[in-house]
C-alpha angles and dihedrals in degrees: 000000000000113000115235118260115265130191109236096192096062111127129155108225111225108256104184146356094292093052092045092053091048090048096047092047090052094049092049089054090046092056089050092053092046091050096046102039104024106182096339090115097167092057091041089056093051094054097037096047089059087059094041092058094059103071098056091052093045093047091047094049095048093044091047092052092045092051090050090051094045093036089227140135118265096215090232094296096123097057091042092056095041089052088050091052093050092046094054090048089054088053088056095048088050097051091043086067091050103041115028107217117234122233088255092052091048088053090049089051094053093048097044093045094055093045094046093046095054093042094049092044089055093044092051092051092051098038122003089181092058090045093054090044090054091053091046089056093042088057092047086059092045091056088050093048093048090048089054089048090055090051090052090051093046093049092048098246090115120046113246093221123177116283116260116257091244090058093051091052096044097047098029091241119172120260092255093053116139136205089266090061091051093051091051095055093042089053089050088052091052092048089053091048088048094055096040092052095045086048092053091049090049091050092053088047094049093245128136116279119221126211107268121239114271116271123224114245115268127206117209111233115239114251119241094245090062091049089055093049 
């Protein structure tokens, strides 16, 4: 499978106080990730994908409840955000197979997830536009990180190991797929989330919304109760 083309140069220039806060917050977290993980991209992915899966679920929950209260249509936002949350979770499940997290990293994951969930939930209640802009900037940084990961693999500094079975099933990758193939489709996913969330923020701000980057095909994994039937 050939991953869809993505534009690596996409960047939303901060256009106001809300955008500047979102951008500054993202850069602060980027500095923390770079300091803590350095070039251990597999371990970085395990921890950061647990955080990346939070915004979609939070946004979907709040929009769902708001639509129930107002008895209005969600314009497709809820499913889009739920799909984003599931996709980021599948990124996590994939990289757990590649980079086994240490006990310390598991502890970090638990702490960071709770803090970030509470923070993002509050932010979304106060300013959905800022919340989506934060995610858009998060995903810009994710695209950069996975591009660096690809360079590490191509230059032989990270082993190009066989792709985990779960990744082959989820993205429909061939049997001989390698880690590099996984990173390419994950990066394409992140580019799609980048554009979707910047688009949501633009829509809330009354700005033009551009067409998002194409997303690789995803194949839902069969639940255990179906396998047993």
